[in-house]
N, CA and C atoms as a LAMMPS dump frame, in Angstrom:
ITEM: TIMESTEP
0
ITEM: NUMBER OF ATOMS
165
ITEM: BOX BOUNDS ff ff ff
-5.0000000000000000e+02 5.0000000000000000e+02
-5.0000000000000000e+02 5.0000000000000000e+02
-5.0000000000000000e+02 5.0000000000000000e+02
ITEM: ATOMS id mol type element x y z
1 1 1 N 0.805 -1.19 0
2 1 2 C 0 0 0
3 1 3 C 0.853 1.261 0
4 2 1 N 1.925 1.264 0.756
5 2 2 C 2.786 2.448 0.816
6 2 3 C 3.412 2.727 -0.547
7 3 1 N 3.769 1.672 -1.241
8 3 2 C 4.357 1.847 -2.562
9 3 3 C 3.353 2.458 -3.517
10 4 1 N 2.141 1.971 -3.517
11 4 2 C 1.103 2.509 -4.399
12 4 3 C 0.81 3.966 -4.062
13 5 1 N 0.775 4.283 -2.783
14 5 2 C 0.551 5.675 -2.362
15 5 3 C 1.653 6.565 -2.926
16 6 1 N 2.899 6.113 -2.829
17 6 2 C 4.022 6.899 -3.336
18 6 3 C 3.906 7.106 -4.847
19 7 1 N 3.573 6.057 -5.57
20 7 2 C 3.414 6.161 -7.023
21 7 3 C 2.281 7.109 -7.379
22 8 1 N 1.18 7.023 -6.677
23 8 2 C 0.016 7.862 -6.964
24 8 3 C 0.244 9.332 -6.618
25 9 1 N 1.16 9.602 -5.702
26 9 2 C 1.328 10.967 -5.208
27 9 3 C 2.674 11.606 -5.537
28 10 1 N 3.453 10.966 -6.375
29 10 2 C 4.748 11.534 -6.745
30 10 3 C 4.538 12.782 -7.596
31 11 1 N 5.308 13.778 -7.319
32 11 2 C 5.25 15.018 -8.096
33 11 3 C 6.605 15.232 -8.729
34 12 1 N 6.671 15.028 -10.027
35 12 2 C 7.919 15.143 -10.76
36 12 3 C 7.795 16.229 -11.812
37 13 1 N 8.768 17.086 -11.859
38 13 2 C 8.833 18.118 -12.896
39 13 3 C 9.754 17.596 -14.001
40 14 1 N 9.146 16.95 -15.006
41 14 2 C 9.925 16.328 -16.068
42 14 3 C 10.728 17.348 -16.85
43 15 1 N 10.188 18.538 -17.056
44 15 2 C 10.928 19.57 -17.774
45 15 3 C 12.174 19.978 -17.002
46 16 1 N 12.046 20.151 -15.692
47 16 2 C 13.191 20.528 -14.86
48 16 3 C 14.228 19.413 -14.85
49 17 1 N 13.788 18.175 -14.741
50 17 2 C 14.716 17.04 -14.766
51 17 3 C 15.456 16.964 -16.096
52 18 1 N 14.735 17.176 -17.19
53 18 2 C 15.348 17.132 -18.518
54 18 3 C 16.373 18.244 -18.671
55 19 1 N 16.023 19.434 -18.221
56 19 2 C 16.926 20.569 -18.333
57 19 3 C 18.191 20.349 -17.502
58 20 1 N 18.048 19.844 -16.3
59 20 2 C 19.215 19.569 -15.461
60 20 3 C 20.108 18.514 -16.095
61 21 1 N 19.504 17.473 -16.647
62 21 2 C 20.292 16.435 -17.322
63 21 3 C 21.003 17.006 -18.536
64 22 1 N 20.308 17.813 -19.315
65 22 2 C 20.906 18.418 -20.508
66 22 3 C 22.076 19.311 -20.127
67 23 1 N 21.926 20.094 -19.08
68 23 2 C 23.025 20.96 -18.635
69 23 3 C 24.237 20.141 -18.202
70 24 1 N 23.993 19.031 -17.524
71 24 2 C 25.093 18.159 -17.102
72 24 3 C 25.792 17.556 -18.311
73 25 1 N 25.015 17.059 -19.273
74 25 2 C 25.619 16.481 -20.48
75 25 3 C 26.45 17.519 -21.227
76 26 1 N 25.968 18.734 -21.3
77 26 2 C 26.694 19.774 -22.024
78 26 3 C 27.958 20.18 -21.269
79 27 1 N 27.835 20.416 -19.975
80 27 2 C 28.96 20.903 -19.174
81 27 3 C 30.03 19.833 -18.963
82 28 1 N 29.619 18.649 -18.52
83 28 2 C 30.573 17.609 -18.135
84 28 3 C 31.049 16.75 -19.3
85 29 1 N 30.227 16.625 -20.337
86 29 2 C 30.566 15.733 -21.446
87 29 3 C 30.721 16.469 -22.769
88 30 1 N 30.521 17.787 -22.747
89 30 2 C 30.668 18.612 -23.943
90 30 3 C 29.836 18.088 -25.118
91 31 1 N 28.622 17.621 -24.815
92 31 2 C 27.735 17.093 -25.861
93 31 3 C 27.1 18.226 -26.656
94 32 1 N 26.847 17.951 -27.911
95 32 2 C 26.13 18.893 -28.775
96 32 3 C 24.64 18.829 -28.441
97 33 1 N 23.872 19.839 -28.854
98 33 2 C 22.423 19.776 -28.636
99 33 3 C 21.792 18.502 -29.228
100 34 1 N 22.25 18.113 -30.404
101 34 2 C 21.709 16.895 -31.023
102 34 3 C 22.084 15.656 -30.212
103 35 1 N 23.322 15.611 -29.71
104 35 2 C 23.758 14.492 -28.88
105 35 3 C 22.97 14.412 -27.582
106 36 1 N 22.685 15.582 -27
107 36 2 C 21.895 15.63 -25.768
108 36 3 C 20.485 15.115 -26.03
109 37 1 N 19.884 15.551 -27.121
110 37 2 C 18.533 15.085 -27.473
111 37 3 C 18.529 13.573 -27.653
112 38 1 N 19.536 13.057 -28.372
113 38 2 C 19.628 11.607 -28.581
114 38 3 C 19.771 10.866 -27.253
115 39 1 N 20.598 11.411 -26.358
116 39 2 C 20.813 10.764 -25.059
117 39 3 C 19.538 10.768 -24.221
118 40 1 N 18.881 11.913 -24.147
119 40 2 C 17.693 12.021 -23.293
120 40 3 C 16.512 11.204 -23.809
121 41 1 N 16.469 10.942 -25.094
122 41 2 C 15.359 10.178 -25.655
123 41 3 C 15.693 8.702 -25.84
124 42 1 N 16.925 8.31 -25.501
125 42 2 C 17.312 6.906 -25.644
126 42 3 C 16.835 6.099 -24.437
127 43 1 N 16.876 4.795 -24.572
128 43 2 C 16.524 3.918 -23.458
129 43 3 C 17.476 4.119 -22.28
130 44 1 N 18.714 4.503 -22.561
131 44 2 C 19.722 4.673 -21.513
132 44 3 C 19.627 6.034 -20.837
133 45 1 N 19.013 7.001 -21.481
134 45 2 C 18.938 8.347 -20.929
135 45 3 C 17.588 8.687 -20.342
136 46 1 N 16.744 7.731 -20.155
137 46 2 C 15.456 7.971 -19.536
138 46 3 C 14.296 7.867 -20.489
139 47 1 N 14.572 7.79 -21.789
140 47 2 C 13.538 7.628 -22.805
141 47 3 C 12.447 8.687 -22.664
142 48 1 N 12.872 9.935 -22.486
143 48 2 C 11.928 11.037 -22.336
144 48 3 C 11.265 11.368 -23.667
145 49 1 N 10.061 11.837 -23.606
146 49 2 C 9.362 12.233 -24.82
147 49 3 C 9.93 13.539 -25.346
148 50 1 N 10.038 13.666 -26.644
149 50 2 C 10.58 14.876 -27.253
150 50 3 C 9.837 16.121 -26.811
151 51 1 N 8.536 16.027 -26.648
152 51 2 C 7.762 17.212 -26.274
153 51 3 C 8.069 17.667 -24.859
154 52 1 N 8.732 16.818 -24.072
155 52 2 C 9.067 17.201 -22.698
156 52 3 C 10.464 17.795 -22.597
157 53 1 N 11.216 17.806 -23.692
158 53 2 C 12.555 18.361 -23.669
159 53 3 C 12.532 19.857 -23.789
160 54 1 N 13.463 20.508 -23.134
161 54 2 C 13.574 21.96 -23.215
162 54 3 C 14.932 22.316 -23.808
163 55 1 N 15.144 21.986 -25.059
164 55 2 C 16.425 22.277 -25.712
165 55 3 C 16.274 23.405 -26.692
């Protein structure tokens, strides 16, 4: 029950998470905007939807 409550009540700002990840990829890995988009939308980068990216 506690797990279901947590899932039902989680508040995640996907845009903020995407932006923070993109900034990290750019700063620490010197990725291009296209590389960042590919990473964030891949299975390894969270498989985020393109419409949720803020690039």
